[in-house]
N, C-alpha and C positions, 0 to 999 in steps of 0.2 A: 393469841386469836391473830390468824393471817386476815389481811384484808377480804374486804367483800365478804368475811364472815357475820352470818345472820345466827344469834344464840339459839332461836326459838329453831328454824331450820336444821342446825347442826344436831339439831336435839331429835327431831324428827328422823334425819338421815341414822342416826344411831338404832333410835327405835325398828324402823324397816330394817335395818343389817341384821339385830337379834332377830327379829323376824324371821329371816330368810333362813339363819339358822335352825332356829325352831321348827320352819317349816320342814326342812331336811331333816330334823332330828324326827319329825315324825312318821315320816316314811315308810320307816323299818316297822310301826306300830300301827298302822289307821289302811282305810282303802285306796290307795295308791293309784292314780290313773295314767299315772305313767311308769317308766322303767325306774327299778330300782335293784341294788346289786344286796341287801341285806334284808331278808324278811325272818322278825320274828314271830313267833308262834304267842306271844303279849299281843293282842290285841284290843284299839279300841275306837266301838264303831262312828262316836261323836268326831274323831277326827277327819271325816267326811265334810261337815259344815268345814270345820276350820281350814280346810284345804279349800273349798268354794271361795267364802270367805274373804281369804286371803288372797287368791286369786284374781279377786276381782276387783282389789287394789293395789297391792301390795308393790309391784312391780310398774304400774303406772305411774304411781304417787313418786315412784323414784324417779321414773323419766323426767315427770314435769323440775323436779329436783334440779336434775342434771343441767336440762335445757335450761331452766334458770341461769343457773350460775354459767354456765357456758359461756352466756351471753358477755359475763365481767370478764374471761380470759378472752372474748376477740378481740375486746375495747381498747385491751394494755396491751395487746400484741399486733405486730404484724404477721401477716398471713403465713409466711413463710415460720414466725416462732410461733404461731399455733399448730400447725400440723406436724410440724415438729412436737410440740410437748403433748398433740396425741397421741403421736405414734410412740412415745416416749412412755407416758402414762400408759397408755392403754392398747396400742400395737406390742409393745415388748412383754406384760404377761399374759397376753393373748397365745402369745408362738410359742411363751414358753411352757403354758399350762397344756394346751393343744398338741405339744410332741414330746414335750421331755415328761411329763406329769399321766394327762389323758390315753395317748398312745401306748406307751408302755404296760399303763395298768389291764386298758380293755384289752390288750394285745395277747398277756398273759392269762388273764382273764377265762378267756374265751377258748383259748389253746388250739389256736390256730396255726397250723403249720403251710400256712401261705405266704408269698415276698408280702416284706413289711410295706410299702410304699402301695401295694395293692390293696391290703389289708387297711391303711388309711386311706385310701381314696372311695373305698366300697364304705367304709364307715360315717363319711364327710359325705358321700351324697344319699347314701339311704338311711342312718343313721346319724344324723345331725344332734341331737342331747348327746350320745356319746361321744364324739366326737372333740364339742371343744367343752364339755358337763356344763357348768353353771356361767361358766364366760362369755356361756350366748348374750349373758347380758352385754358385756365388754364389746364385745365383735357388732351388738348393735347399735351401741353407742358413736363405738366408731364411725359407724356406717351413716348415722344422722348428722355426728358432726359436721361430717364431711360434704353431705347434701345440703345440711343447710349453710354450708360456708359457698358451697360453688350457686345454688339457688340466690342466696339475701347477703354475702357478702359480710363487710365491716359497714358498711353507711346503714343497713338496714338494724344493726344493734346499737345503732347510736340510742342514747335518750330519747326519747321527743320533748319538745318545751312546751307543744299544745298539750292541753288537757284535754285527758280524753277519759270521762270519768266511766266508772265502772256500773255495769246494769245488771241488775238477777234476772231480768229475762235474758239475758247475755248463756246464764246456764241453763234454762229450758230448752237454749235452743240447742246447746254445745249436747244435752243430752238426748234430744231425739235425733239429731245428725250422726253421735255415735253407733245410737240403738240401730239405724236404718245401717248403717256401712257394716256393723257388725256380724247381724242379721243376715246380709246378703253374703257374706264374704264365707257368712259358718254354713251356707246351705252348700257350698263344695268343698268345704276344710273346716271339719269339726275339733273343737277341744283334744289339744294332745296330738292334733296332727302336724308333724315336721315338716319342713319341707327344706332345702339348699338353694336358696338364691343369692349366690357366691356369699353368704352369712347363713347362717344355720336360724331361720327363723318358725313361729310354729304362729300362722297364719289365722288363726281364729284371733288373734288378740294384737294382731298389727295394728287396726283402729284405733285403738285403745293406747297403745305405748308410742306411736308416732304421733300420733295427736298430742297425747298431752305433752311430750317432748317439748314439740312447739308450740303448743300454748304458754309453757315455762319461758320462752325465749321472748312471746311477747307481754308474761305478765311483766318480765324486768323490764323491757322496755317500755313500755306505761306507765312502770310503778304501781300494780294492782295489786301487789300482795297484801297490803295493808289497806285494800278498798273492803274487802269483803269484812262486816258486819258480823259480830260474835252472831247474835240470834241468825242472823243468815245461814252461819255454817251450822249453829245449831239445827235451826230447820231443819235443813237436807238430811243432816243425821241420823233424824228422828224419822226422816222419808225412808232414810235406810233401814231402817230399824223394823220399821212397819214394813219393806219392802221383802224384809229376811224373813220376818216369822208369817207373814199371810202366804208362803210357800205351800205350810201345812194343812194350810184348808183351803184354800182353793180346787176347784174339782179338776181332774184332767183336760177338760176341754178347752181350759183357759192355761193353764200351765205348760199343755205341750204343742201349744201351739208355736210357728216359726219366730213370730218374735217376743213370746214372753221372755225365756232365757236372756237372749240381748237385752233386753229393757230394764229385766232385773237386775244383770251385774252393769249395766252402767249407772242405775240408780242406787248401787250399790255404792262402786267406782266414785260419782262425782261425791255422795252422800258424806260415806267414810273420809273421804279423802280432804273433803271442805270443812267437816266437825274435827279431823288432827289438825289443820295447818290452825285454823280460833282457836282450838282450847288449849295446845302449844302456845302458840304466839300471847295469851292474855295468862297463862298459868306456867309455864316452864321456857320464860322469855332471858336464863341468868344460867351460867354456867359453873360447875364443882368441877373441882380434880377428879372424878370420875370418871363426870359425863365429860370435860374437858378431855381426858385418856382415850376412852373409848371413839369419840370425834375425831382425834387424829389419826387411829386406826384403824376406819371404820372400811376403811379399803381394802385394807390389808385383813382383814376378819373378813371380808366378803370373798377374795383370794383364795384363803387360807382353810376356811372352813370345813369344807367339806368333806376330802378326805381325813379329815380326824372326827366328822360327826361319822362316818362311815366305820372307821378303826375303834372307836368307842361304841358302836352300835353290837360288832363284831367281838369285844371283848364282853360284851356283857348278852351275850345269845343263854347263856345258859345259870343265870339268874332269875330267880324262881320270884319276879317281882311284878306286879301287874305294869299295863302298859302302859300310864298313867305314870306312874315311878320312875320306868325306865326312861318316856319322853324326856319329862323336865330333866333326870338325870346326866343326860344326852346333851341337852342344850345348855345347860350351865356349863357342863364342863366344858364343850365347844366352843363358846364365847371365851371363858377364862384361856384354856389353852390360845386359842386363835389369837387373841388379844394381846397374850405376854410372849408368842410367835412374831407379830407384826412389830412387839415394842422394841423387841433386843434386836431385829431385821432394820430397823429405820433407824437405830443409829451407825450402820453404813450408812454414809451420805449418799455411795451412789444408789444406794437401794432406796433411802429414803425420798431421791426425787422421783423414783416410779411409785411407790407405794407411800 
């Protein structure tokens, strides 16, 4: 295990990575609100709820973990070393996939005859999710890292000797602030509406992603990760479950209110995230061979899985099977193939330092 690794957090990272693969595997078989290149005749309506639940917390928790571990990197490196490492680990994959994978893929798929540079400029500005694909997360993480370094630097990242106890009411304050910020933003930018602000941004989720990244750094500095009690995490997880189930019986006068969806999503985000953290901490804090292998290749799986998912979805288009079977098949095979690809590429020292 690498220095500063925390077994249950690495397990959560593996869980989230596999969930990202499953989320993309489901796109061909459910009512996706975004853009997807494969549409299978086999459909499963319940996947809409799968997408909604995932979107409420999945990437937000990913940003929290990223912010938490970034602080370790800032502490042990000079600013130059940190910037160099971020550009190597995040910048190189971002450039590679943007220009050598997604650009030719989108260009030939569109059948466009215009200049390749103009095509890229149009795609990047007007269709940002297509330009970088799932590497929007990497672009955001790179931007957040530099913003944090500029605003707070190394001094703020040092661990504090002053005991600042974690209080449960902090969670309630965060839910309130996140709900209000998200609601205000979504008055102008609804879900699945992307903008290019230097990097591709789905503005509707920006308050959640950026705030959780910053909160992850605070949790590291103040040592709060182990302060959340099991009963507290389970309590907020139960609130998330009640919030999700209540959407089926709430009258439209309530569910249609402009604050309703942001509040529900904030409760789901916080409740599920806290539940996952405390449950993994108490019941999954040891690594075995399989979990260690997946953990070492989690970043590689994230980088490589998308085209593998699309290839598998296309290969089984004619397969007369239920959407659930196709969804599970693509998910499992994509995880396996992405893991193998990452594992063998990481045997090359230069690539291992990147992925």
